ChimeraX commands (.cxc) that place a marker at each C-alpha (Angstrom):
marker #1 position -29.11,-9.30,10.59 radius 0.5
marker #1 position -26.31,-10.77,12.67 radius 0.5
marker #1 position -27.09,-13.13,15.49 radius 0.5
marker #1 position -26.09,-11.62,18.82 radius 0.5
marker #1 position -23.95,-13.90,20.93 radius 0.5
marker #1 position -23.83,-14.02,24.70 radius 0.5
marker #1 position -20.71,-15.04,26.56 radius 0.5
marker #1 position -19.68,-14.72,30.16 radius 0.5
marker #1 position -16.19,-13.53,30.99 radius 0.5
marker #1 position -14.61,-13.62,34.41 radius 0.5
marker #1 position -12.50,-10.71,35.59 radius 0.5
marker #1 position -11.10,-10.64,39.12 radius 0.5
marker #1 position -13.52,-13.37,40.15 radius 0.5
marker #1 position -16.62,-11.60,38.87 radius 0.5
marker #1 position -18.68,-12.85,35.94 radius 0.5
marker #1 position -19.70,-10.34,33.29 radius 0.5
marker #1 position -22.23,-11.39,30.63 radius 0.5
marker #1 position -21.49,-9.77,27.29 radius 0.5
marker #1 position -23.92,-9.68,24.38 radius 0.5
marker #1 position -22.99,-8.61,20.89 radius 0.5
marker #1 position -21.93,-9.46,17.38 radius 0.5
marker #1 position -18.37,-10.58,18.07 radius 0.5
marker #1 position -16.07,-13.54,17.95 radius 0.5
marker #1 position -16.33,-15.18,21.38 radius 0.5
marker #1 position -12.73,-16.43,21.30 radius 0.5
marker #1 position -11.51,-12.88,20.67 radius 0.5
marker #1 position -13.52,-11.48,23.59 radius 0.5
marker #1 position -12.31,-14.28,25.87 radius 0.5
marker #1 position -8.70,-13.53,24.91 radius 0.5
marker #1 position -9.16,-9.82,25.65 radius 0.5
marker #1 position -10.93,-10.56,28.94 radius 0.5
marker #1 position -8.12,-12.90,30.00 radius 0.5
marker #1 position -5.50,-10.23,29.23 radius 0.5
marker #1 position -7.53,-7.66,31.16 radius 0.5
marker #1 position -7.92,-10.02,34.10 radius 0.5
marker #1 position -4.15,-10.59,34.19 radius 0.5
marker #1 position -3.40,-6.86,33.99 radius 0.5
marker #1 position -5.88,-6.10,36.75 radius 0.5
marker #1 position -4.43,-8.83,38.96 radius 0.5
marker #1 position -0.93,-7.40,38.43 radius 0.5
marker #1 position -2.16,-3.93,39.41 radius 0.5
marker #1 position -4.10,-5.30,42.37 radius 0.5
marker #1 position -1.02,-7.16,43.62 radius 0.5
marker #1 position 1.31,-4.20,43.13 radius 0.5
marker #1 position -1.08,-1.83,44.93 radius 0.5
marker #1 position -1.80,-4.43,47.59 radius 0.5
marker #1 position -5.46,-3.47,47.48 radius 0.5
marker #1 position -8.71,-5.36,47.18 radius 0.5
marker #1 position -10.55,-2.30,45.86 radius 0.5
marker #1 position -11.85,-3.28,42.44 radius 0.5
marker #1 position -12.65,0.35,41.65 radius 0.5
marker #1 position -9.10,1.53,42.35 radius 0.5
marker #1 position -7.68,-1.47,40.50 radius 0.5
marker #1 position -9.91,-0.77,37.49 radius 0.5
marker #1 position -8.98,2.92,37.35 radius 0.5
marker #1 position -5.23,2.31,37.61 radius 0.5
marker #1 position -5.46,-0.51,35.04 radius 0.5
marker #1 position -7.43,1.75,32.69 radius 0.5
marker #1 position -4.79,4.47,33.06 radius 0.5
marker #1 position -2.02,1.95,32.31 radius 0.5
marker #1 position -3.84,0.64,29.23 radius 0.5
marker #1 position -4.54,4.18,27.98 radius 0.5
marker #1 position -0.87,5.02,28.44 radius 0.5
marker #1 position 0.14,1.95,26.42 radius 0.5
marker #1 position -2.37,2.86,23.69 radius 0.5
marker #1 position -1.29,6.50,23.51 radius 0.5
marker #1 position 2.39,5.52,23.39 radius 0.5
marker #1 position 1.67,3.02,20.58 radius 0.5
marker #1 position -0.33,5.62,18.63 radius 0.5
marker #1 position 2.44,8.20,18.99 radius 0.5
marker #1 position 5.01,5.64,17.88 radius 0.5
marker #1 position 2.86,4.68,14.89 radius 0.5
marker #1 position 2.42,8.34,13.96 radius 0.5
marker #1 position 6.17,8.89,14.17 radius 0.5
marker #1 position 6.82,5.86,11.96 radius 0.5
marker #1 position 4.22,7.01,9.41 radius 0.5
marker #1 position 5.78,10.49,9.31 radius 0.5
marker #1 position 9.25,9.03,8.83 radius 0.5
marker #1 position 8.01,6.75,6.02 radius 0.5
marker #1 position 6.29,9.70,4.32 radius 0.5
marker #1 position 9.52,11.72,4.55 radius 0.5
marker #1 position 11.60,8.87,3.14 radius 0.5
marker #1 position 9.05,8.28,0.37 radius 0.5
marker #1 position 9.13,11.96,-0.59 radius 0.5
marker #1 position 12.93,11.93,-0.54 radius 0.5
marker #1 position 12.95,8.89,-2.85 radius 0.5
marker #1 position 10.43,10.53,-5.18 radius 0.5
marker #1 position 12.58,13.67,-5.33 radius 0.5
marker #1 position 15.70,11.60,-6.02 radius 0.5
marker #1 position 13.94,9.67,-8.80 radius 0.5
marker #1 position 12.54,12.84,-10.34 radius 0.5
marker #1 position 15.99,14.45,-10.31 radius 0.5
marker #1 position 17.50,11.33,-11.89 radius 0.5
marker #1 position 14.82,11.33,-14.59 radius 0.5
marker #1 position 15.38,15.02,-15.30 radius 0.5
marker #1 position 19.11,14.36,-15.58 radius 0.5
marker #1 position 18.44,11.45,-17.94 radius 0.5
marker #1 position 16.18,13.60,-20.11 radius 0.5
marker #1 position 18.78,16.37,-20.25 radius 0.5
marker #1 position 21.48,13.89,-21.27 radius 0.5
marker #1 position 19.27,12.39,-24.01 radius 0.5
marker #1 position 18.49,15.88,-25.34 radius 0.5
marker #1 position 22.22,16.55,-25.66 radius 0.5
marker #1 position 22.75,13.47,-27.85 radius 0.5
marker link #1:1,2 radius 0.2
marker link #1:2,3 radius 0.2
marker link #1:3,4 radius 0.2
marker link #1:4,5 radius 0.2
marker link #1:5,6 radius 0.2
marker link #1:6,7 radius 0.2
marker link #1:7,8 radius 0.2
marker link #1:8,9 radius 0.2
marker link #1:9,10 radius 0.2
marker link #1:10,11 radius 0.2
marker link #1:11,12 radius 0.2
marker link #1:12,13 radius 0.2
marker link #1:13,14 radius 0.2
marker link #1:14,15 radius 0.2
marker link #1:15,16 radius 0.2
marker link #1:16,17 radius 0.2
marker link #1:17,18 radius 0.2
marker link #1:18,19 radius 0.2
marker link #1:19,20 radius 0.2
marker link #1:20,21 radius 0.2
marker link #1:21,22 radius 0.2
marker link #1:22,23 radius 0.2
marker link #1:23,24 radius 0.2
marker link #1:24,25 radius 0.2
marker link #1:25,26 radius 0.2
marker link #1:26,27 radius 0.2
marker link #1:27,28 radius 0.2
marker link #1:28,29 radius 0.2
marker link #1:29,30 radius 0.2
marker link #1:30,31 radius 0.2
marker link #1:31,32 radius 0.2
marker link #1:32,33 radius 0.2
marker link #1:33,34 radius 0.2
marker link #1:34,35 radius 0.2
marker link #1:35,36 radius 0.2
marker link #1:36,37 radius 0.2
marker link #1:37,38 radius 0.2
marker link #1:38,39 radius 0.2
marker link #1:39,40 radius 0.2
marker link #1:40,41 radius 0.2
marker link #1:41,42 radius 0.2
marker link #1:42,43 radius 0.2
marker link #1:43,44 radius 0.2
marker link #1:44,45 radius 0.2
marker link #1:45,46 radius 0.2
marker link #1:46,47 radius 0.2
marker link #1:47,48 radius 0.2
marker link #1:48,49 radius 0.2
marker link #1:49,50 radius 0.2
marker link #1:50,51 radius 0.2
marker link #1:51,52 radius 0.2
marker link #1:52,53 radius 0.2
marker link #1:53,54 radius 0.2
marker link #1:54,55 radius 0.2
marker link #1:55,56 radius 0.2
marker link #1:56,57 radius 0.2
marker link #1:57,58 radius 0.2
marker link #1:58,59 radius 0.2
marker link #1:59,60 radius 0.2
marker link #1:60,61 radius 0.2
marker link #1:61,62 radius 0.2
marker link #1:62,63 radius 0.2
marker link #1:63,64 radius 0.2
marker link #1:64,65 radius 0.2
marker link #1:65,66 radius 0.2
marker link #1:66,67 radius 0.2
marker link #1:67,68 radius 0.2
marker link #1:68,69 radius 0.2
marker link #1:69,70 radius 0.2
marker link #1:70,71 radius 0.2
marker link #1:71,72 radius 0.2
marker link #1:72,73 radius 0.2
marker link #1:73,74 radius 0.2
marker link #1:74,75 radius 0.2
marker link #1:75,76 radius 0.2
marker link #1:76,77 radius 0.2
marker link #1:77,78 radius 0.2
marker link #1:78,79 radius 0.2
marker link #1:79,80 radius 0.2
marker link #1:80,81 radius 0.2
marker link #1:81,82 radius 0.2
marker link #1:82,83 radius 0.2
marker link #1:83,84 radius 0.2
marker link #1:84,85 radius 0.2
marker link #1:85,86 radius 0.2
marker link #1:86,87 radius 0.2
marker link #1:87,88 radius 0.2
marker link #1:88,89 radius 0.2
marker link #1:89,90 radius 0.2
marker link #1:90,91 radius 0.2
marker link #1:91,92 radius 0.2
marker link #1:92,93 radius 0.2
marker link #1:93,94 radius 0.2
marker link #1:94,95 radius 0.2
marker link #1:95,96 radius 0.2
marker link #1:96,97 radius 0.2
marker link #1:97,98 radius 0.2
marker link #1:98,99 radius 0.2
marker link #1:99,100 radius 0.2
marker link #1:100,101 radius 0.2
marker link #1:101,102 radius 0.2
marker link #1:102,103 radius 0.2
marker link #1:103,104 radius 0.2
view
């Protein structure tokens, strides 16, 4: 059984204790990135509302994630198409080679 770790991260001046089976340095890195994103949103909205800041930040992060997933899916589809094209080209070349060797 894994030992659960407890770390405290600070986001927008508030401490949040987190308990789990994770790498503390990874969680701290994520929390720091989240804190920076939330501060950017808070500054751009010129609001002190943590709730509004959190919701807008969550929407921004979800947009980034969805865009990245769509991009990844597009790349995977393109790679699959190119792979199939290469397979078809190789199969045609092999068929041509077999036909030529049969004619010898």
